[in-house]
C-alpha positions as CSV (number, residue, x, y, z in Angstrom):
1,M,194.7,304.2,24.6
2,E,191.8,302.1,23.4
3,Q,191.4,299.4,26.0
4,K,190.3,296.9,23.4
5,K,193.7,297.4,21.6
6,L,195.9,296.4,24.6
7,L,197.7,293.1,24.2
8,I,200.2,291.8,26.7
9,I,202.6,289.0,25.7
10,A,204.1,287.0,28.4
11,G,207.4,285.8,27.0
12,L,208.9,287.6,24.0
13,G,210.8,284.7,22.4
14,Y,210.9,283.5,18.8
15,A,207.1,283.2,18.4
16,G,206.2,286.0,20.7
17,Q,208.3,288.5,18.8
18,A,206.5,287.5,15.5
19,V,203.1,288.0,17.2
20,A,204.2,291.3,18.7
21,K,205.4,292.7,15.4
22,T,202.2,291.6,13.6
23,A,200.0,293.1,16.3
24,V,201.8,296.5,16.2
25,A,201.4,296.6,12.5
26,A,197.7,295.9,12.9
27,G,197.4,298.9,15.2
28,W,197.5,297.3,18.6
29,R,199.3,298.6,21.7
30,V,201.6,295.8,22.7
31,V,203.3,295.3,26.1
32,A,205.6,292.3,26.6
33,T,207.2,290.9,29.6
34,S,210.8,289.6,30.0
35,R,212.8,288.5,33.0
36,Q,215.8,290.4,31.6
37,P,214.4,293.2,29.5
38,E,217.7,294.9,29.3
39,D,219.1,292.0,27.2
40,L,216.1,291.9,24.9
41,K,215.8,293.7,21.5
42,A,212.1,294.1,21.0
43,P,210.3,294.9,17.7
44,P,209.7,298.6,17.2
45,G,206.6,299.8,19.0
46,V,206.6,297.1,21.7
47,E,207.0,298.2,25.3
48,V,209.0,295.7,27.3
49,I,208.6,295.5,31.1
50,R,210.2,293.3,33.7
51,F,208.1,290.2,34.4
52,D,208.0,290.6,38.2
53,D,206.9,294.3,37.8
54,A,204.0,293.6,35.4
55,D,201.0,293.4,37.7
56,P,199.5,296.7,36.5
57,A,200.0,295.8,32.9
58,F,198.4,292.4,33.3
59,A,195.5,293.9,35.1
60,A,194.9,296.6,32.4
61,A,195.3,294.3,29.4
62,T,192.2,293.0,27.8
63,H,194.1,290.4,25.7
64,W,196.7,288.1,27.1
65,L,199.1,285.8,25.1
66,I,201.1,283.3,27.2
67,T,204.1,281.9,25.4
68,A,206.3,281.2,28.5
69,P,206.6,277.5,29.2
70,P,205.7,275.9,32.5
71,D,208.4,274.9,35.0
72,E,208.4,272.2,37.6
73,A,206.2,274.3,39.9
74,G,203.6,274.9,37.2
75,D,202.7,277.9,35.0
76,P,204.9,280.9,36.0
77,V,202.4,283.5,34.7
78,L,199.5,282.2,36.7
79,R,201.7,281.8,39.8
80,R,203.0,285.4,39.7
81,H,200.2,287.3,37.9
82,G,197.1,285.2,38.3
83,P,195.5,287.7,40.8
84,A,195.4,290.2,37.9
85,L,192.6,288.2,36.5
86,A,190.4,289.6,39.2
87,S,190.4,293.0,37.4
88,G,187.8,291.6,35.0
89,N,189.3,293.4,32.0
90,Q,190.3,290.2,30.2
91,R,188.3,289.5,27.0
92,W,190.6,286.9,25.4
93,I,193.5,284.7,26.7
94,G,195.7,282.7,24.3
95,Y,197.9,280.0,25.7
96,L,200.6,278.6,23.4
97,S,200.8,274.9,24.4
98,T,202.3,272.0,22.4
99,T,201.0,269.1,20.3
100,G,203.1,267.0,22.6
101,V,200.1,266.8,24.9
102,Y,198.6,264.3,22.4
103,G,201.4,261.8,23.1
104,D,202.5,259.0,20.9
105,R,199.9,257.7,18.5
106,G,202.0,255.3,16.5
107,G,201.7,257.4,13.4
108,G,197.9,257.9,13.7
109,T,196.1,261.2,13.3
110,V,194.9,263.4,16.1
111,D,192.6,266.5,15.8
112,E,191.3,269.3,18.0
113,A,188.8,266.9,19.6
114,T,191.3,264.2,20.5
115,L,191.8,263.7,24.2
116,P,195.3,264.4,25.3
117,A,197.5,261.6,26.5
118,P,201.0,263.0,27.0
119,G,203.8,260.4,27.6
120,Q,206.7,262.8,28.1
121,P,207.2,265.0,31.2
122,R,207.3,268.0,29.0
123,G,203.9,267.2,27.6
124,Q,202.5,266.4,31.0
125,R,203.6,269.8,32.3
126,R,202.0,271.5,29.4
127,L,198.7,269.7,29.9
128,A,198.7,270.6,33.6
129,A,199.3,274.2,32.5
130,E,196.4,274.0,30.0
131,E,194.1,272.7,32.8
132,A,195.3,275.5,35.2
133,W,194.4,278.1,32.6
134,R,191.0,276.5,32.1
135,A,190.4,276.7,35.8
136,A,191.6,280.3,36.1
137,R,189.7,281.7,33.1
138,P,187.4,284.6,34.2
139,A,183.8,283.9,33.5
140,G,183.5,286.6,30.8
141,A,186.7,285.8,28.9
142,A,187.4,283.5,26.0
143,L,190.4,281.1,26.3
144,D,192.2,279.6,23.3
145,I,194.4,276.6,24.0
146,C,196.8,276.8,21.0
147,R,198.7,273.5,20.5
148,V,201.7,274.3,18.5
149,G,203.8,271.9,16.3
150,G,207.5,272.1,15.7
151,I,208.3,275.8,15.1
152,Y,210.7,276.8,12.3
153,G,211.3,279.9,10.2
154,P,214.1,282.4,9.6
155,G,217.1,281.4,11.7
156,R,215.5,278.1,12.6
157,A,215.9,276.1,9.5
158,P,218.6,273.6,8.5
159,F,220.4,276.0,6.0
160,A,223.3,276.9,8.4
161,E,224.0,273.3,9.2
162,L,223.9,272.4,5.5
163,R,226.3,275.2,4.6
164,A,228.7,274.1,7.4
165,G,228.5,270.4,6.4
166,V,227.2,269.2,9.7
167,A,223.6,268.6,8.9
168,R,222.3,265.0,9.3
169,R,219.5,263.3,7.3
170,V,218.0,260.9,9.7
171,V,215.7,258.2,8.2
172,K,213.0,256.6,10.2
173,P,210.4,255.1,7.9
174,G,206.8,256.0,8.7
175,H,207.7,258.6,11.3
176,S,206.2,262.1,10.8
177,F,206.5,265.4,12.5
178,S,203.9,268.3,12.4
179,R,205.4,271.7,12.0
180,I,204.4,275.4,11.8
181,H,206.2,278.4,10.4
182,R,206.8,281.2,13.0
183,D,204.9,283.7,10.9
184,D,201.8,281.4,10.6
185,I,201.7,281.3,14.5
186,A,201.4,285.1,14.4
187,H,198.8,284.9,11.6
188,A,196.7,282.4,13.6
189,V,197.0,284.3,16.9
190,M,195.7,287.5,15.3
191,A,192.9,285.6,13.6
192,A,192.0,284.0,17.0
193,I,191.8,287.4,18.6
194,S,189.6,288.7,15.7
195,H,187.4,285.5,15.8
196,P,187.2,284.6,19.5
197,P,185.0,281.9,20.8
198,A,182.1,282.8,23.1
199,P,183.3,283.0,26.7
200,G,184.6,279.5,27.3
201,C,187.5,277.4,26.0
202,R,188.5,276.4,22.5
203,V,191.3,274.1,21.3
204,L,193.3,275.1,18.2
205,N,196.0,273.1,16.4
206,F,198.7,275.4,15.0
207,V,200.3,273.0,12.5
208,D,200.6,273.2,8.8
209,D,198.8,271.0,6.3
210,E,201.4,268.4,5.7
211,P,203.1,266.3,8.4
212,A,206.4,265.2,7.0
213,D,209.4,263.1,7.9
214,S,212.6,264.8,8.9
215,A,214.6,263.4,6.0
216,A,212.2,265.0,3.4
217,V,212.6,268.4,5.0
218,M,216.4,268.1,4.9
219,E,216.3,267.1,1.3
220,E,214.2,270.1,0.4
221,A,216.4,272.5,2.3
222,A,219.4,271.0,0.4
223,R,217.6,271.4,-2.9
224,L,216.9,275.1,-2.2
225,L,220.5,275.7,-1.4
226,G,221.7,273.8,-4.5
227,V,223.8,271.3,-2.5
228,P,223.6,267.5,-2.2
229,P,221.6,266.3,0.8
230,P,223.6,264.7,3.6
231,P,224.0,261.0,3.5
232,A,221.0,259.1,4.9
233,I,221.6,257.8,8.5
234,P,219.2,255.2,9.9
235,F,217.5,256.3,13.1
236,E,218.9,253.3,14.9
237,E,222.4,254.6,14.2
238,A,221.7,258.3,14.7
239,C,220.0,257.9,18.1
240,A,223.2,256.9,19.8
241,S,224.4,260.5,19.6
242,M,221.1,262.3,20.2
243,S,220.4,264.4,23.2
244,P,217.7,263.3,25.6
245,M,215.5,266.2,24.3
246,A,215.9,265.0,20.7
247,L,215.2,261.4,21.7
248,S,212.0,262.5,23.4
249,F,210.8,264.1,20.2
250,W,211.7,261.0,18.1
251,S,210.0,258.7,20.6
252,E,206.5,260.0,19.6
253,N,204.9,259.7,16.2
254,R,201.6,261.4,15.3
255,R,200.0,263.3,12.5
256,V,198.2,266.4,13.7
257,A,195.1,267.7,11.8
258,N,194.1,271.3,11.6
259,A,190.8,271.5,9.6
260,A,188.7,272.6,12.6
261,T,191.2,275.3,13.5
262,K,191.4,276.8,10.0
263,L,187.6,276.8,9.8
264,A,187.1,278.5,13.2
265,L,189.7,281.2,12.4
266,G,188.7,281.6,8.8
267,I,192.3,281.3,7.5
268,A,194.5,279.4,5.2
269,W,198.2,279.1,6.1
270,R,200.6,281.3,4.4
271,Y,203.1,278.4,4.4
272,P,200.9,275.3,4.1
273,S,203.9,272.9,4.0
274,Y,207.6,272.9,4.8
275,R,208.3,273.6,1.1
276,E,206.8,277.1,1.1
277,G,208.0,277.7,4.6
278,L,211.6,276.7,3.9
279,A,211.7,278.8,0.7
280,A,210.4,281.9,2.6
281,S,212.9,281.3,5.4
282,L,215.8,281.1,3.0
283,E,214.8,284.4,1.4
């Protein structure tokens, strides 16, 4: 085992699985943690271990990717496995956060240098976790805070709802969301590992090149399926039946820029807008 090729992924969910698959294909040894590994189907070549039993793996790994969200008590990885940072093996730590830490900007643009101002409890917990990782970072390690937009991709696109006739096209003029295809998260993570900052902390925005309103995305998905788009529903009408989580997303409006991220990582997105990403997801 080459120590430099050992990546541990804390949380093998939708994005974590894509990163794991990409890393294995690139020749890495990948270990992932799960609270219920017996219920998890991991990509080929990925070793899955129980989260609570992962102390030796965290201590041995030189590259850490944290995808698990914080809970009310803070970051669960730092709480359970923070002492493993004392091994001194870590060269790079990637923390998948959220663009929600930027808060509501009234439709304005934020970039990697914008100071966070989360307005929702979810974003506040994420910012607290970011700061905890900054404080815990070993002196010789690089830390990438990766602020991720709305994640979509295969199995997380509106095609099933359109086919079932239950999709909604909510219209809220001037309201944009920033998104990222699942496979571009994996693309960016591997680029970040290959182009790490000097020991210290870097902020990256994992969002595609075109913030877009929800209705436009639904219209494009319908076009790709060859079906009429759902009738337009004004947000003021639709919000009455939205979940608290959905309402929290719609309560914030910002456009997230990514130029500094792409420059630092030396990449272009494989899916620079929802158009390419939806087409690939449908395939």
